[in-house]
C-alpha positions as CSV (number, residue, x, y, z in Angstrom):
1,M,105.7,65.9,34.5
2,A,104.4,68.9,36.4
3,G,102.2,66.6,38.5
4,N,105.3,64.9,40.1
5,G,106.6,68.3,41.2
6,V,103.3,69.3,42.8
7,R,103.2,65.9,44.6
8,A,106.7,66.3,45.8
9,A,105.9,69.7,47.2
10,I,102.9,68.5,49.0
11,L,104.8,65.6,50.6
12,E,107.5,67.9,51.7
13,A,104.9,70.3,53.2
14,L,103.3,67.4,55.1
15,H,106.6,66.2,56.3
16,R,107.5,69.7,57.6
17,E,104.1,70.0,59.3
18,S,104.6,66.6,60.9
19,E,108.0,67.8,62.3
20,D,106.5,70.9,63.6
21,L,103.7,69.0,65.4
22,N,106.3,66.7,66.9
23,E,108.3,69.6,68.1
24,R,105.2,71.3,69.5
25,E,104.3,68.2,71.4
26,R,107.9,67.9,72.8
27,K,107.8,71.5,74.0
28,L,104.3,71.1,75.6
29,R,105.4,68.0,77.4
30,D,108.6,69.7,78.6
31,A,106.5,72.7,79.8
32,A,104.0,70.4,81.6
33,L,106.8,68.6,83.3
34,E,108.1,71.9,84.6
35,K,104.7,73.2,85.7
36,L,103.5,70.1,87.4
37,G,106.7,68.4,88.5
38,A,108.4,65.6,86.7
39,H,107.3,63.0,89.2
40,D,103.6,63.9,88.5
41,V,103.4,63.8,84.7
42,G,102.9,60.3,83.1
43,W,102.5,61.5,79.5
44,L,100.5,63.7,77.3
45,A,97.1,62.1,76.7
46,G,96.5,64.7,73.9
47,F,97.4,68.1,72.7
48,Y,95.1,70.5,70.8
49,D,95.3,74.2,69.5
50,T,94.3,75.7,72.9
51,H,95.1,73.0,75.6
52,V,96.9,69.9,76.5
53,V,95.6,66.9,78.5
54,V,98.2,65.3,80.8
55,E,97.8,61.9,82.4
56,L,99.2,62.0,85.8
57,E,101.6,59.4,87.1
58,G,99.3,58.5,90.1
59,G,96.2,58.5,88.1
60,G,93.8,61.2,86.9
61,Y,94.1,63.9,84.2
62,K,94.8,67.6,84.1
63,K,93.7,70.0,81.3
64,I,96.2,72.8,80.8
65,P,95.4,75.8,78.5
66,Y,98.3,77.2,76.5
67,T,99.3,79.8,74.0
68,M,102.4,79.8,71.7
69,E,104.7,82.7,71.9
70,D,106.2,84.3,68.6
71,D,109.4,82.4,69.3
72,G,107.5,79.0,69.3
73,E,107.7,78.6,73.1
74,P,104.5,77.5,74.9
75,V,103.1,79.5,77.9
76,L,100.9,77.3,80.1
77,G,97.8,78.5,82.0
78,E,96.4,76.9,85.2
79,P,95.7,73.2,85.2
80,V,92.3,71.9,85.8
81,D,91.3,68.4,86.9
82,V,89.3,66.6,84.2
83,E,87.9,63.1,83.6
84,R,88.5,61.1,80.4
85,T,85.4,60.4,78.3
86,V,85.2,59.1,74.8
87,T,82.4,60.1,72.4
88,F,81.2,57.8,69.6
89,T,78.6,58.7,67.0
90,P,76.7,55.7,65.6
91,K,76.1,55.4,61.9
92,G,72.5,54.1,62.4
93,G,70.2,52.8,65.0
94,M,69.8,56.1,67.0
95,E,68.6,59.5,66.0
96,E,70.9,60.9,63.5
97,G,73.8,62.9,65.0
98,A,72.9,61.8,68.6
99,P,76.3,61.0,70.1
100,M,77.0,58.0,72.3
101,V,79.2,58.8,75.3
102,A,81.4,56.1,76.9
103,T,83.1,56.7,80.1
104,F,85.7,54.5,81.6
105,I,85.3,54.6,85.4
106,E,88.4,54.0,87.5
107,T,86.9,50.6,88.7
108,G,87.4,49.3,85.1
109,R,83.7,49.4,84.3
110,L,82.8,51.0,81.0
111,V,79.5,53.0,81.0
112,A,77.9,53.9,77.7
113,R,74.7,55.9,77.2
114,G,72.9,57.7,74.3
115,V,72.8,61.5,74.6
116,G,70.2,63.5,72.8
């Protein structure tokens, strides 16, 4: 059954990609710890192709651009203070494609508003 061989190859490739992403995340976290100081970094709130977002131990977030060297090691740019926002796009009820932005304010109040 040729289909089983293709399925196995796809599953193996997905597993390798998952391991690669886990390794990239570990390297980015280690680099952020080194750049910002271990006592300041709480955890990686997210990592993307061009930047990471770090949640700070004392509160707040930093966005740090990065590039990956040929040897797989990250090179971090300068951190920038950012605020966390979450964007939701409703399936109906608002103009199609108009996003709804929800912002969690430090007081614990959630503010949501339509944009568009």
